[in-house]
C-alpha positions as CSV (number, residue, x, y, z in Angstrom):
1,X,104.6,123.2,116.5
2,X,107.2,123.3,113.8
3,X,108.0,120.3,111.6
4,X,111.6,119.2,111.7
5,X,113.3,116.8,109.4
6,X,114.8,113.8,111.1
7,X,117.8,114.0,108.7
8,X,118.5,117.6,110.0
9,X,118.5,116.8,113.7
10,X,121.7,117.7,115.4
11,X,123.5,115.9,118.2
12,X,121.9,117.9,121.1
13,X,118.4,117.5,119.7
14,X,119.0,113.8,119.3
15,X,120.2,113.5,122.9
16,X,117.1,115.3,124.2
17,X,114.9,112.8,122.2
18,X,116.7,109.6,122.7
19,X,118.4,110.0,126.1
20,X,115.5,111.8,127.9
21,X,115.0,111.5,131.6
22,X,111.9,113.8,132.0
23,X,113.8,116.0,134.5
24,X,114.1,113.2,137.0
25,X,117.9,113.5,137.6
26,X,117.5,117.3,138.4
27,X,115.4,116.5,141.4
28,X,117.0,113.3,142.7
29,X,118.7,115.2,145.6
30,X,115.5,116.8,146.8
31,X,113.7,113.5,146.5
32,X,116.4,111.8,148.4
33,X,115.9,114.2,151.3
34,X,112.1,113.7,151.3
35,X,112.5,109.9,151.3
36,X,115.1,109.9,154.1
37,X,113.0,112.1,156.3
38,X,110.0,109.8,155.9
39,X,112.2,106.9,156.7
40,X,113.5,108.5,159.8
41,X,110.5,110.5,161.1
42,X,107.5,108.4,159.8
43,X,104.0,110.0,160.1
44,X,105.4,113.4,161.3
45,X,107.4,113.9,158.0
46,X,104.5,112.5,155.9
47,X,102.0,115.0,157.4
48,X,104.4,117.9,157.1
49,X,105.0,117.1,153.4
50,X,101.2,116.8,152.9
51,X,100.9,120.4,154.2
52,X,103.8,121.7,152.2
53,X,103.1,120.0,148.8
54,X,99.3,119.4,148.9
55,X,98.2,122.2,151.2
56,X,96.2,119.6,153.2
57,X,96.2,118.8,156.9
58,X,95.8,115.1,156.9
59,X,94.2,113.5,159.9
60,X,94.0,109.8,159.7
61,X,96.2,108.6,156.9
62,X,94.2,105.4,156.5
63,X,91.2,106.1,154.4
64,X,90.2,102.6,153.5
65,X,86.6,102.9,154.8
66,X,86.1,105.9,152.6
67,X,86.5,103.9,149.4
68,X,83.4,101.8,150.0
69,X,81.3,104.8,150.9
70,X,82.5,106.5,147.7
71,X,81.6,103.4,145.6
72,X,78.1,103.5,147.0
73,X,77.7,107.3,146.5
74,X,78.8,107.8,142.9
75,X,76.2,107.9,140.2
76,X,75.2,104.7,138.4
77,X,76.7,105.7,135.1
78,X,80.2,106.2,136.6
79,X,80.0,103.0,138.6
80,X,79.0,101.0,135.5
81,X,82.0,102.5,133.6
82,X,84.3,101.6,136.4
83,X,83.0,98.0,136.5
84,X,83.2,97.6,132.7
85,X,86.8,98.8,132.6
86,X,87.6,96.6,135.6
87,X,86.1,93.5,134.0
88,X,88.1,94.1,130.8
89,X,91.4,94.7,132.7
90,X,90.8,91.6,134.9
91,X,90.0,89.4,131.9
92,X,93.2,90.5,130.1
93,X,95.3,89.9,133.1
94,X,93.8,86.5,134.0
95,X,95.2,85.3,130.7
96,X,98.7,86.1,132.0
97,X,98.6,83.7,134.9
98,X,101.4,81.2,134.4
99,X,100.8,77.5,135.4
100,X,103.1,75.5,137.6
101,X,104.8,72.7,135.8
102,X,106.8,69.6,136.5
103,X,108.4,67.3,133.9
104,X,110.3,64.0,134.1
105,X,113.1,63.4,131.7
106,X,114.4,60.0,130.5
107,X,117.8,60.4,132.2
108,X,116.3,60.5,135.7
109,X,115.9,64.3,136.1
110,X,112.6,65.8,137.3
111,X,112.4,69.5,136.8
112,X,109.7,72.2,137.3
113,X,108.7,75.7,138.0
114,X,106.2,77.1,140.5
115,X,104.8,80.5,141.0
116,X,103.7,82.2,144.3
117,X,102.4,85.7,144.8
118,X,104.3,88.4,146.7
119,X,102.7,88.8,150.1
120,X,102.4,92.6,150.4
121,X,102.6,95.2,147.6
122,X,102.0,99.0,147.3
123,X,100.2,100.6,144.4
124,X,100.6,104.3,143.7
125,X,97.5,106.0,142.3
126,X,98.3,109.5,141.0
127,X,96.1,112.5,141.9
128,X,96.8,116.1,142.4
129,X,96.0,118.2,139.3
130,X,93.9,115.4,137.8
131,X,92.1,112.2,139.1
132,X,93.2,108.8,137.9
133,X,90.7,106.2,138.8
134,X,92.0,104.2,135.9
135,X,95.4,103.8,137.5
136,X,93.7,102.2,140.5
137,X,92.3,99.5,138.2
138,X,95.6,99.1,136.4
139,X,97.7,98.7,139.5
140,X,95.4,96.8,141.9
141,X,93.7,94.3,139.6
142,X,96.9,92.5,138.3
143,X,98.0,92.2,142.0
144,X,94.7,90.6,143.0
145,X,94.7,88.3,140.0
146,X,98.2,87.2,141.0
147,X,96.8,86.4,144.5
148,X,98.7,89.0,146.5
149,X,97.6,88.7,150.1
150,X,97.6,92.5,150.9
151,X,97.3,95.2,148.3
152,X,97.9,98.7,149.7
153,X,97.2,101.9,147.8
154,X,98.7,105.4,148.3
155,X,96.9,108.3,146.6
156,X,97.5,112.1,147.2
157,X,95.5,113.8,149.9
158,X,93.0,116.6,149.2
159,X,90.4,118.5,151.1
160,X,88.1,115.9,149.5
161,X,89.8,113.0,147.6
162,X,88.1,112.5,144.3
163,X,85.3,110.0,145.0
164,X,85.6,108.4,141.6
165,X,89.2,107.5,142.4
166,X,88.2,106.1,145.8
167,X,85.4,104.1,144.1
168,X,87.7,102.6,141.6
169,X,90.2,101.6,144.3
170,X,87.3,99.8,146.1
171,X,86.1,98.2,142.8
172,X,89.7,97.0,142.1
173,X,89.9,95.2,145.4
174,X,92.5,97.1,147.4
175,X,92.9,96.0,151.1
176,X,94.4,99.2,152.6
177,X,94.3,102.8,151.3
178,X,96.4,105.7,152.5
179,X,96.0,109.4,151.9
180,X,99.5,110.4,150.9
181,X,101.1,111.3,147.6
182,X,104.3,112.2,145.9
183,X,107.8,111.1,146.9
184,X,106.6,110.9,150.5
185,X,104.1,108.2,149.5
186,X,106.8,106.1,147.9
187,X,109.0,106.5,151.0
188,X,106.1,105.6,153.3
189,X,105.3,102.4,151.4
190,X,108.9,101.4,151.0
191,X,110.0,101.9,154.6
192,X,106.8,102.0,156.6
193,X,105.6,104.6,159.2
194,X,103.4,104.4,162.3
195,X,100.3,104.3,160.1
196,X,101.6,102.7,156.9
197,X,102.8,99.2,157.0
198,X,105.9,98.5,154.9
199,X,105.4,96.7,151.6
200,X,107.7,94.4,149.6
201,X,107.2,96.0,146.3
202,X,105.9,99.4,145.0
203,X,104.3,99.7,141.5
204,X,102.4,102.4,139.6
205,X,102.9,105.5,137.5
206,X,103.4,109.1,138.7
207,X,105.0,112.4,138.0
208,X,108.8,112.9,138.0
209,X,108.8,113.2,141.8
210,X,107.2,109.8,142.2
211,X,109.4,108.3,139.5
212,X,112.5,109.7,141.1
213,X,111.4,108.4,144.5
214,X,110.9,104.9,143.0
215,X,114.5,105.0,141.7
216,X,115.7,106.2,145.2
217,X,114.1,103.3,147.2
218,X,115.1,100.6,144.7
219,X,117.4,98.2,146.4
220,X,115.6,98.6,149.8
221,X,112.2,97.9,148.2
222,X,111.5,96.2,144.9
223,X,109.8,98.3,142.2
224,X,108.2,97.6,138.9
225,X,110.1,100.1,136.7
226,X,110.2,103.8,136.2
227,X,106.8,104.8,134.9
228,X,106.2,108.5,134.1
229,X,105.7,111.1,133.0
230,X,103.7,110.1,130.0
231,X,105.0,109.6,126.5
232,X,103.5,108.9,123.1
233,X,104.9,108.5,119.6
234,X,102.7,108.3,116.5
235,X,103.9,106.9,113.2
236,X,101.9,108.3,110.4
237,X,101.9,107.8,106.6
238,X,100.0,109.7,103.9
239,X,96.7,107.9,104.8
240,X,96.7,109.1,108.5
241,X,94.1,111.6,109.6
242,X,96.0,114.6,111.1
243,X,93.2,115.4,113.4
244,X,93.3,111.9,115.0
245,X,97.1,112.1,115.3
246,X,96.9,115.6,117.0
247,X,94.2,114.4,119.3
248,X,96.4,111.5,120.5
249,X,99.4,113.8,121.1
250,X,97.2,116.2,123.2
251,X,95.6,113.3,125.1
252,X,99.0,112.4,126.6
253,X,100.3,116.0,126.8
254,X,97.5,117.0,129.2
255,X,98.9,114.6,131.8
256,X,102.0,116.6,132.7
257,X,104.1,119.5,131.3
258,X,107.0,117.0,131.5
259,X,105.2,114.6,129.2
260,X,106.8,113.8,125.8
261,X,104.7,113.7,122.7
262,X,106.0,112.9,119.2
263,X,104.6,112.4,115.7
264,X,106.8,111.0,112.9
265,X,105.2,111.4,109.4
266,X,106.5,110.1,106.1
267,X,104.4,112.7,104.2
268,X,105.2,116.4,104.5
269,X,101.5,117.5,104.0
270,X,100.4,115.2,106.9
271,X,103.3,116.4,109.1
272,X,102.4,120.0,108.6
273,X,98.7,119.3,109.1
274,X,99.5,117.5,112.3
275,X,101.5,120.4,113.6
276,X,98.7,122.8,112.7
277,X,96.0,120.7,114.2
278,X,98.0,120.2,117.4
279,X,98.3,123.9,118.0
280,X,94.6,124.5,117.1
281,X,93.2,121.7,119.2
282,X,95.4,122.7,122.2
283,X,93.8,126.1,122.3
284,X,90.4,124.5,122.9
285,X,91.5,122.2,125.8
286,X,90.9,123.0,129.4
287,X,94.4,122.0,130.4
288,X,96.0,124.1,127.7
289,X,98.8,125.4,130.0
290,X,99.9,121.9,130.8
291,X,99.6,120.8,127.2
292,X,101.7,123.8,126.0
293,X,104.4,122.9,128.5
294,X,104.5,119.3,127.2
295,X,104.6,120.4,123.5
296,X,107.6,122.7,124.3
297,X,109.4,119.8,125.9
298,X,112.7,119.0,124.2
299,X,111.7,115.4,123.8
300,X,108.5,116.4,121.9
301,X,107.9,117.4,118.3
302,X,106.6,116.7,114.8
303,X,109.2,115.1,112.6
304,X,109.3,114.3,108.9
305,X,110.9,111.0,107.8
306,X,112.2,110.4,104.3
307,X,110.9,106.9,104.4
308,X,109.0,104.4,106.6
309,X,112.3,102.7,107.4
310,X,113.6,106.0,108.8
311,X,110.4,106.5,110.8
312,X,110.8,103.0,112.2
313,X,114.4,103.5,113.1
314,X,113.4,106.7,114.9
315,X,110.7,104.9,116.8
316,X,113.1,102.1,117.8
317,X,115.6,104.5,119.1
318,X,112.9,106.5,121.0
319,X,111.3,103.4,122.6
320,X,108.1,105.1,123.5
321,X,105.8,104.3,126.3
322,X,102.8,104.4,123.9
323,X,103.3,103.7,120.2
324,X,100.5,104.5,117.8
325,X,100.8,103.3,114.2
326,X,98.4,105.1,112.0
327,X,99.5,103.9,108.6
328,X,98.2,101.7,105.8
329,X,100.6,98.8,106.4
330,X,100.4,98.9,110.2
331,X,100.9,95.1,110.7
332,X,104.0,95.0,108.6
333,X,105.3,98.0,110.5
334,X,104.6,96.3,113.8
335,X,106.7,93.3,112.7
336,X,109.7,95.7,112.5
337,X,109.1,97.2,115.9
338,X,110.6,95.8,119.1
339,X,110.9,98.8,121.4
340,X,107.5,100.0,122.7
341,X,105.6,99.8,125.9
342,X,102.2,99.4,124.3
343,X,101.2,99.5,120.6
344,X,98.0,100.9,119.2
345,X,97.2,99.8,115.6
346,X,95.0,101.7,113.2
347,X,93.1,105.0,113.2
348,X,90.3,103.9,115.5
349,X,92.5,102.7,118.3
350,X,93.3,105.8,120.4
351,X,95.8,105.6,123.1
352,X,93.0,106.6,125.5
353,X,91.4,103.2,124.9
354,X,94.3,101.5,126.6
355,X,94.5,104.2,129.2
356,X,91.0,103.3,130.4
357,X,89.0,100.4,129.1
358,X,90.4,98.0,126.4
359,X,91.9,95.8,129.1
360,X,95.7,96.2,128.5
361,X,97.7,97.9,131.3
362,X,98.6,101.5,131.1
363,X,101.4,101.3,133.6
364,X,104.3,101.3,131.1
365,X,108.0,101.9,131.0
366,X,109.1,105.5,130.0
367,X,112.4,107.2,129.2
368,X,113.5,104.5,126.8
369,X,113.1,101.6,129.3
370,X,110.8,99.9,126.8
371,X,114.1,98.7,125.3
372,X,114.5,96.3,128.2
373,X,111.1,95.8,129.9
374,X,107.4,95.7,129.3
375,X,104.4,97.0,131.1
376,X,102.9,96.1,134.4
377,X,101.6,92.5,134.4
378,X,100.6,89.7,136.7
379,X,104.2,88.4,136.6
380,X,105.3,91.5,138.4
381,X,103.5,90.3,141.5
382,X,104.7,86.7,141.4
383,X,107.9,84.9,142.6
384,X,109.1,81.9,140.5
385,X,110.8,79.0,142.2
386,X,112.4,76.1,140.3
387,X,111.9,72.5,141.6
388,X,114.1,69.5,140.9
389,X,114.4,65.9,141.9
390,X,117.1,63.5,140.7
391,X,116.8,59.7,140.8
392,X,120.0,57.8,141.7
393,X,120.5,57.1,138.0
394,X,119.9,60.8,137.2
395,X,122.6,61.9,139.7
396,X,125.0,59.3,138.3
397,X,124.4,60.6,134.7
398,X,125.4,64.1,135.8
399,X,128.2,63.2,138.3
400,X,131.1,63.5,135.8
401,X,129.9,66.8,134.4
402,X,129.4,68.3,137.9
403,X,132.8,67.0,139.2
404,X,134.6,68.5,136.2
405,X,133.0,71.9,136.4
406,X,133.2,72.1,140.2
407,X,136.9,71.3,140.3
408,X,137.6,73.7,137.4
409,X,136.1,76.4,139.7
410,X,138.1,75.3,142.6
411,X,135.1,74.2,144.6
412,X,136.0,70.8,145.9
413,X,133.0,70.7,148.3
414,X,130.6,70.9,145.4
415,X,132.3,67.9,143.7
416,X,132.4,65.9,147.0
417,X,128.6,66.6,147.7
418,X,128.0,64.5,144.5
419,X,130.8,62.0,145.0
420,X,129.6,61.0,148.5
421,X,126.2,60.0,147.1
422,X,127.7,58.1,144.2
423,X,130.0,56.2,146.5
424,X,127.2,55.4,148.9
425,X,125.1,54.1,146.1
426,X,128.0,52.0,144.7
427,X,128.6,50.5,148.2
428,X,125.0,49.6,148.6
429,X,125.0,47.9,145.2
430,X,128.1,45.9,146.2
431,X,126.5,44.9,149.5
432,X,123.4,43.7,147.6
433,X,125.6,41.7,145.2
434,X,127.3,40.0,148.1
435,X,124.0,39.1,149.7
436,X,122.9,37.4,146.5
437,X,126.0,35.3,146.4
């Protein structure tokens, strides 16, 4: 990789970095066709796409029973690792549960908010070229913590689905598991088939086909956000270890050739060392081909900033899914950062810790969406309702305000719905006064 100066970036390069879409728009038409066929043809289309894209003839799409068998069959070390990660993820997400509340105000208003889980959700767990048991934990556990009644999982088919992925799905607490991946899985979850019961919301990360399919079904089925392919941006100063920075870049690059990986250094020697270490480490990785594709991505690169302020401005404009701050004043830098999916502070906090086991969620917004939303959380699986009660005095105190605003909007019925109650109360008070006389 070559080091580029941020100050020298031209308009086209900036657009590639800050207006990236990871190739999603280029395949929207193809994805639309896949989703529509699944919607219209159900299992027939799903099985055909499994043969075409995964080279697998799927028998029973429902593989729920296989998850428990896989959990029992895997080795003790792997099972323990799954349970440790699951415990940490569950503990972190339990802290996110909001409490119902109700409060009485002195003027006769009683207001509150209550939270109830969505009844049925679908979680996409990637597969294909790599296995992602961690994504099962990240998607299913927040849903179960929220109290979702039925959590469905879709994961790509294979001649033998990775047993660790199946075991993690079981450990996370999924209720239904389907052997279908890609855009066709999102279509099946969103619209239902003969074998797959329709869900109310689809969550989870995936490649650009999965992400494009989530964008396609949005409106007919709720989604969390567009999550994938992976991204990382590392801010590094003169104290950063180039080997650590390079390792973090490669860790995300190995996900997908459409992944975006960026390092921004305030020191030229560090920037050049990161570029060299990245190329050298890539040559030793099993997934070198995928890594090289990601490193060549127009939204990837090693960049030199003239100051930490310029590095922070770059990071804010980039709004990365994962932001690693490997710099001496990491806390003060964090205070100046608003746009990031998940932040990793210090040299001994690799992004992989959040990917697997620290407890935070690794389903995060990509392609700049960190400017407007955060990562997957318990709240994504909850509905919030407001509750209110007015005493007669409470309604009376608001009546003039409501009447004025309703009539200003030309909505006489709104005004009268208040007035009829005020008049009825006044009449009752008059009647009571007469009785006293």
